[in-house]
Backbone as CSV, one residue per row, in Angstrom:
resi,resn,N_x,N_y,N_z,CA_x,CA_y,CA_z,C_x,C_y,C_z
1,MET,0.810,-1.173,-0.038,-0.004,-0.030,0.053,0.891,1.179,-0.006
2,GLN,0.485,2.290,-0.793,1.255,3.525,-0.902,0.974,4.416,0.417
3,ASN,2.043,5.047,0.768,1.893,6.023,1.838,1.475,7.377,1.242
4,ILE,0.242,7.812,1.451,-0.378,8.995,0.813,-0.362,10.100,1.817
5,LYS,0.140,11.311,1.354,0.224,12.450,2.330,-0.573,13.615,1.603
6,ASN,-1.173,14.380,2.372,-1.849,15.601,1.963,-0.716,16.599,1.398
7,ILE,-1.040,17.207,0.293,-0.044,18.232,-0.296,0.280,19.279,0.778
8,LYS,-0.757,19.772,1.462,-0.509,20.779,2.486,0.461,20.318,3.499
9,GLU,0.400,19.031,3.897,1.287,18.468,4.950,2.730,18.480,4.232
10,LEU,2.831,18.132,3.010,4.236,18.084,2.401,4.741,19.469,2.415
11,LEU,4.042,20.457,1.989,4.529,21.809,1.925,4.881,22.402,3.230
12,ASN,4.151,22.004,4.321,4.457,22.519,5.644,5.468,21.699,6.374
13,SER,5.926,20.572,5.791,6.877,19.688,6.569,8.199,20.303,6.739
14,GLY,8.656,21.160,5.892,9.864,21.997,6.130,11.056,21.328,5.573
15,GLY,11.009,20.423,4.716,12.146,19.809,4.052,12.937,20.905,3.299
16,ALA,14.273,20.574,3.181,15.131,21.606,2.618,14.767,21.975,1.157
17,ARG,14.367,20.933,0.383,14.038,21.223,-0.991,12.764,22.024,-1.102
18,ILE,11.851,21.697,-0.178,10.605,22.526,-0.194,10.793,23.942,0.138
19,ARG,11.737,24.151,1.179,12.013,25.478,1.639,12.752,26.284,0.485
20,ALA,13.604,25.597,-0.251,14.260,26.181,-1.369,13.259,26.595,-2.460
21,LEU,12.338,25.753,-2.747,11.352,26.079,-3.713,10.422,27.312,-3.249
22,LYS,10.099,27.305,-2.023,9.262,28.363,-1.466,10.077,29.783,-1.525
23,ILE,11.339,29.747,-1.312,12.228,30.970,-1.396,12.283,31.380,-2.842
24,ARG,12.560,30.410,-3.754,12.580,30.772,-5.201,11.320,31.334,-5.691
25,GLY,10.176,30.713,-5.301,8.859,31.197,-5.594,8.565,32.617,-5.148
26,GLU,8.950,32.934,-3.968,8.838,34.292,-3.392,9.627,35.292,-4.109
27,ALA,10.889,34.830,-4.460,11.668,35.782,-5.226,11.122,36.072,-6.575
28,ARG,10.545,35.055,-7.266,9.908,35.358,-8.566,8.724,36.198,-8.455
29,ARG,7.927,35.995,-7.476,6.768,36.857,-7.213,7.180,38.323,-7.053
30,ASN,8.268,38.577,-6.214,8.758,39.915,-6.028,9.279,40.553,-7.338
31,VAL,9.987,39.755,-8.120,10.472,40.266,-9.439,9.290,40.627,-10.330
32,LEU,8.350,39.787,-10.416,7.136,39.933,-11.252,6.358,41.188,-10.767
33,ALA,6.216,41.412,-9.451,5.568,42.587,-9.002,6.382,43.879,-9.314
34,ALA,7.622,43.852,-9.210,8.410,45.008,-9.561,8.381,45.325,-11.034
35,VAL,8.453,44.336,-11.881,8.404,44.587,-13.376,6.985,45.133,-13.667
36,ARG,5.843,44.562,-13.187,4.578,45.127,-13.473,4.408,46.504,-12.995
37,ALA,4.986,46.807,-11.846,4.853,48.245,-11.217,5.634,49.234,-12.091
38,SER,6.591,48.753,-12.851,7.387,49.680,-13.682,6.828,49.886,-15.117
39,LEU,5.741,49.243,-15.441,5.135,49.333,-16.787,3.825,49.890,-16.783
40,PRO,3.402,50.451,-17.877,2.041,51.012,-18.022,1.055,49.838,-17.813
41,PRO,-0.182,50.205,-17.337,-1.110,49.153,-16.976,-1.360,48.038,-18.059
42,LEU,-1.633,48.407,-19.305,-1.829,47.382,-20.294,-0.624,46.511,-20.556
43,ALA,0.541,46.975,-20.455,1.802,46.163,-20.646,1.919,45.257,-19.416
44,ALA,1.636,45.905,-18.176,1.810,45.129,-16.966,0.886,43.884,-16.969
45,GLU,-0.290,43.994,-17.467,-1.244,42.830,-17.534,-0.727,41.827,-18.471
46,ALA,0.014,42.145,-19.482,0.505,41.183,-20.378,1.693,40.326,-19.862
47,VAL,2.353,40.796,-18.805,3.434,40.094,-18.281,2.933,39.060,-17.307
48,ILE,3.255,37.761,-17.515,2.724,36.739,-16.726,3.726,35.997,-15.849
49,SER,5.018,36.234,-16.174,6.064,35.660,-15.292,7.319,36.475,-15.514
50,ALA,8.169,36.505,-14.522,9.421,37.200,-14.557,10.411,36.537,-13.644
51,ARG,11.663,36.505,-14.189,12.747,35.931,-13.223,14.072,36.621,-13.656
52,ILE,14.973,36.610,-12.695,16.382,37.111,-12.976,17.293,35.943,-12.727
53,ASP,18.061,35.609,-13.746,19.095,34.588,-13.622,20.349,35.125,-14.140
54,GLN,21.380,35.136,-13.306,22.714,35.608,-13.654,22.606,37.118,-14.246
55,GLU,21.833,37.871,-13.573,21.667,39.306,-13.976,20.941,39.569,-15.319
56,ILE,20.215,38.515,-15.695,19.418,38.620,-16.982,17.998,38.494,-16.625
57,LEU,17.163,39.453,-16.938,15.775,39.504,-16.713,15.028,38.699,-17.921
58,THR,14.248,37.753,-17.556,13.488,36.993,-18.428,12.016,37.196,-18.169
59,LEU,11.210,37.624,-19.141,9.801,37.831,-18.949,9.018,36.779,-19.821
60,GLY,7.851,36.354,-19.305,6.930,35.544,-20.020,5.677,36.558,-20.205
61,VAL,5.244,36.589,-21.418,4.126,37.496,-21.800,3.134,36.759,-22.546
62,THR,1.973,37.396,-22.689,0.728,36.711,-23.251,0.794,36.544,-24.758
63,SER,1.586,37.249,-25.420,1.664,37.044,-26.915,2.936,37.568,-27.458
64,GLY,3.222,37.121,-28.763,4.397,37.630,-29.396,4.526,39.021,-29.677
65,GLY,3.228,39.656,-29.800,3.133,41.123,-30.004,3.689,41.866,-28.808
66,TRP,3.233,41.359,-27.561,3.761,42.050,-26.410,5.204,41.760,-26.222
67,ALA,5.700,40.669,-26.579,7.120,40.408,-26.450,8.024,41.377,-27.346
68,THR,7.458,41.661,-28.515,8.147,42.546,-29.405,8.039,43.986,-28.811
69,ARG,6.946,44.459,-28.283,6.816,45.766,-27.735,7.710,45.850,-26.486
70,LEU,7.811,44.921,-25.675,8.736,45.075,-24.536,10.154,44.988,-24.908
71,ARG,10.544,44.201,-25.820,11.912,44.202,-26.276,12.365,45.502,-26.900
72,SER,11.389,46.178,-27.597,11.659,47.466,-28.204,11.869,48.502,-27.120
73,ALA,10.935,48.465,-26.109,10.984,49.345,-25.077,12.279,49.237,-24.206
74,ALA,12.792,48.026,-24.011,13.942,47.726,-23.263,15.185,48.330,-24.052
75,ALA,15.172,48.094,-25.383,16.228,48.639,-26.201,16.297,50.132,-26.204
76,ASP,15.119,50.830,-26.193,15.063,52.307,-26.060,15.598,52.730,-24.666
77,ARG,15.209,52.018,-23.682,15.651,52.307,-22.295,17.171,52.221,-22.258
78,ARG,17.767,51.160,-22.723,19.257,50.932,-22.748,19.926,52.106,-23.423
79,ARG,19.423,52.458,-24.496,20.028,53.616,-25.325,19.959,54.874,-24.539
80,ARG,18.948,55.098,-23.673,18.876,56.242,-22.839,19.629,56.236,-21.601
81,GLY,20.213,55.068,-21.217,21.058,55.104,-20.099,20.600,54.094,-19.012
82,GLY,19.839,53.126,-19.221,19.572,52.160,-18.260,18.146,52.291,-17.627
83,ALA,17.921,51.429,-16.653,16.596,51.275,-15.956,16.416,52.342,-14.993
84,GLY,17.460,52.919,-14.335,17.322,53.958,-13.362,16.898,53.451,-11.990
85,ARG,16.947,52.111,-11.857,16.605,51.457,-10.535,17.771,50.700,-9.933
86,GLY,18.985,51.022,-10.469,20.154,50.320,-9.791,20.592,49.024,-10.554
87,ALA,19.828,48.553,-11.431,20.297,47.315,-12.161,20.468,47.600,-13.590
88,PRO,21.612,47.129,-14.157,21.705,47.320,-15.617,20.836,46.561,-16.434
89,ILE,20.412,47.084,-17.611,19.583,46.457,-18.589,20.496,45.924,-19.618
90,ARG,20.464,44.576,-19.891,21.259,44.048,-20.975,20.353,43.428,-22.091
């Protein structure tokens, strides 16, 4: 017979891997919130995920059109001298 546990019990058990996942999830939520706060409302709604890995910001958006718009906006911002929030834009 299998040992079946409630998902809530597993998440609250405090294992090292679960804690690491919780920390990474919280960091991603913070990055997503910061990205959305820096964008106009319509663009913010199009961003569905965001992460920073080795100083590279990666966004997940709802469509290719939004990806193109955001890439263009990032390129314009780089030409004007960066994000203005302490992190370089590459």
